[in-house]
C-alpha positions in Angstrom: 3.3 29.0 7.2 3.3 25.9 5.1 -0.2 23.9 5.5 0.8 20.1 6.7 -0.8 17.4 4.2 -1.7 15.0 7.0 -4.6 12.8 7.9 -8.0 14.6 6.8 -9.3 16.4 9.7 -12.2 13.7 9.6 -9.7 11.3 10.7 -7.7 13.3 12.6 -9.4 12.4 16.2 -10.0 8.9 15.5 -5.7 8.6 15.1 -4.6 10.8 17.8 -4.7 8.5 20.9 -3.0 5.7 18.3 -0.9 8.0 17.5 0.9 9.4 20.8 0.6 5.4 22.2 3.1 4.6 19.0 5.1 7.2 19.7 8.5 6.3 22.0 7.8 9.0 24.9 5.3 11.1 23.3 2.8 11.4 26.0 5.2 13.2 28.1 6.8 15.4 25.0 4.3 16.4 23.2 1.3 17.7 25.1 -1.0 18.1 21.9 -1.6 16.7 18.5 -0.7 20.3 17.2 2.5 20.0 19.0 3.5 16.7 16.7 2.5 18.1 13.8 4.5 21.1 14.1 7.4 19.0 15.0 7.0 17.3 11.7 6.6 20.7 10.0 10.6 21.0 10.2 11.0 18.2 8.0 8.9 19.6 5.3 9.8 20.9 1.7 7.8 21.9 -1.0 8.2 19.2 -4.0 10.8 19.4 -6.6 10.1 20.4 -9.5 10.0 18.1 -12.4 12.4 18.9 -15.6 9.6 18.2 -17.8 5.9 19.4 -18.3 3.8 16.4 -17.6 0.7 16.0 -19.1 -0.8 13.9 -16.5 -4.0 12.9 -18.3 -1.6 11.3 -21.1 1.1 9.9 -19.7 1.7 6.2 -19.7 2.9 4.4 -16.8 3.4 5.8 -13.4 6.2 7.3 -11.4 5.2 5.8 -7.7 6.0 2.7 -5.6 2.3 2.5 -5.0 -0.5 4.6 -6.6 -2.6 4.9 -3.6 -2.0 7.4 -0.7 -0.6 5.5 2.4 -0.9 5.9 6.1 3.0 5.8 7.2 4.5 6.9 10.4 7.4 9.2 10.3 10.5 8.6 12.5 14.3 9.8 13.1 15.9 7.1 14.9 13.2 5.7 17.0 11.6 8.7 17.6 8.2 9.0 15.8 6.5 12.2 14.6 3.5 11.2 14.0 1.5 9.6 11.0 1.0 11.2 7.8 -0.6 9.9 3.9 2.2 9.3 1.5 3.3 7.6 -1.0 7.0 7.7 -2.7 7.9 9.2 -6.0 10.5 7.0 -7.6 11.1 9.7 -10.6 11.7 12.3 -8.1 12.7 9.8 -5.3 10.2 12.0 -2.5 8.3 11.0 0.0 4.9 12.7 -1.5 2.1 14.3 1.3 -1.1 14.2 0.3 -2.2 17.7 -0.5 -5.5 19.7 -0.1 -7.7 20.8 -3.1 -5.6 24.0 -4.9 -2.4 23.6 -2.5 0.8 22.5 -4.0 2.6 19.2 -3.0 4.9 18.5 -0.5 7.4 16.4 0.6 9.1 14.8 3.4 13.0 15.9 3.8 15.5 13.0 3.3 16.8 13.4 6.6 20.0 11.2 7.8 18.7 8.1 9.9 15.2 8.7 9.1 12.5 6.2 7.3 8.7 5.7 6.8 6.9 2.9 8.4 3.3 1.5 6.6 1.4 -1.9 6.5 4.4 -3.8 8.1 6.8 -2.3 5.3 10.1 0.4 5.7 11.6 3.0 3.7 14.6 4.2 4.6 17.2 6.8 3.8 20.6 5.9 2.8 23.6 7.1 1.1 24.9 5.6 -1.9 26.6 5.9 -5.0 24.4 6.8 -8.0 25.1 5.5 -11.6 27.2 8.2 -12.2 29.3 7.4 -8.9 27.7 10.8 -7.1 27.0 10.1 -3.4 23.0 10.9 -2.5 20.6 10.3 -0.4 17.7 8.2 -1.4 14.9 5.9 0.1 15.2 1.8 -0.1 12.1 -0.9 1.1 14.1 -3.0 3.5 13.5 -5.8 2.6 15.6 -7.6 5.0 17.1 -5.9 8.0 19.9 -7.7 10.1 22.9 -6.6 12.1 25.5 -7.6 9.5 23.8 -7.8 6.0 20.4 -6.6 4.6 18.9 -6.4 1.8 17.2 -3.3 0.2 14.9 -2.7 -2.9 14.2 0.9 -5.4 12.9 1.4 -8.5 15.1 3.4 -10.4 12.4 5.4 -12.7 13.2 6.9 -16.1 10.8 9.4 -17.7 10.9 9.8 -21.7 8.5 12.7 -22.4 6.2 12.3 -25.7 7.9 12.8 -29.2 6.5 13.7 -32.6 7.0 11.0 -35.5 9.6 11.8 -37.6 7.2 11.2 -40.7 3.2 11.1 -41.5 3.1 7.6 -41.7 4.4 6.8 -38.4 2.8 7.3 -34.8 3.8 9.8 -32.1 5.2 8.7 -28.8 3.7 9.2 -25.6 5.9 10.4 -23.0 5.8 7.7 -20.6 7.4 6.6 -17.1 9.5 3.5 -16.9 10.6 1.5 -13.5 13.3 -1.2 -12.9 13.8 -2.6 -10.4 17.2 -2.6 -8.2 18.8 -4.8 -5.3 21.2 -3.5 -2.9 23.0 -5.3 -0.3 24.3 -3.4 3.3 27.2 -5.2 4.4 28.2 -4.4 8.4 26.7 -0.8 8.1 28.4 0.4 5.1 27.0 2.0 2.0 24.4 0.0 -0.1 25.9 -1.8 -2.8 24.2 -2.8 -6.1 23.6 -6.7 -6.8 22.0 -8.4 -9.3 19.3 -11.1 -8.2 21.5 -14.0 -9.2 23.5 -16.4 -7.3 26.7 -15.7 -8.8 26.4 -11.9 -8.1 25.7 -12.8 -4.7 28.6 -15.4 -4.2 30.7 -12.2 -5.5 30.0 -10.6 -2.4 30.3 -13.3 0.0 33.3 -15.4 -1.6 34.1 -17.0 1.6 30.7 -18.5 1.8 30.3 -19.9 -1.3 29.3 -23.6 -0.3 27.0 -22.5 2.1 25.2 -20.3 -0.4 24.7 -22.5 -3.1 23.9 -25.2 -0.8 21.4 -23.5 0.7 19.7 -22.1 -2.7 19.3 -25.4 -4.1 18.2 -27.0 -0.7 15.4 -24.1 0.1 15.0 -24.0 -4.2 15.1 -20.2 -3.7 14.2 -18.5 -7.1 15.9 -15.1 -6.3 14.1 -12.9 -8.5 11.3 -13.8 -5.9 11.8 -11.2 -3.1 10.7 -13.2 -0.1 13.7 -15.6 -1.6 16.3 -13.5 -1.7 15.2 -11.8 1.7 15.1 -14.9 2.8 19.2 -15.7 1.5 20.1 -12.8 2.9 18.7 -13.6 6.3 20.2 -16.7 6.4 24.0 -15.2 5.1 23.5 -13.2 8.3 23.2 -16.1 10.2 26.5 -17.8 9.1 
């Protein structure tokens, strides 16, 4: 049986009361904290193996959205399955759980309509098309969530393995992770569509609202490369 990477035992009892209070219908559905954990176990897998052997002591950059583990609450729909210490690996596109010493890292399954909330942020699973046109499920950070139009954000992470220099006069190239910002718009529940944080790109998706978008960006002095400004614009577009 897998060992669940949940909150450390020292914190377990501190979180138990608040955990049950936060769960929709939880006090009647689960009689104990262990039952919550047993329910969550169904949605945990061993982390995917990296395609390269990574020397973590000598690699540059990081694959994580946030380096530190954070307390997150796992939901499917509106139903909570409890809190876990987690972090998003943008290279493998997995939410990893804090492992115990000597144990393999485990990760949450990508379940349709699932999400993790932490520090007033939400990571949600969406079906989308990757750069090669293949349909996949992935984690997106929700920046602006509305019924008609929503704004999402994700990091595309590329790993470059170390390479030996072709000549003695050149330096070896160290292995590194490189992250790229990607923004997506969801219109009326459809698949996320990638969009550049630029006025022309947004207008192309909403040509019927061209005048309103231009006027709002100008009046509010929005800089769309700023996440808060971009989210503010999408909230405005949703209200039109």
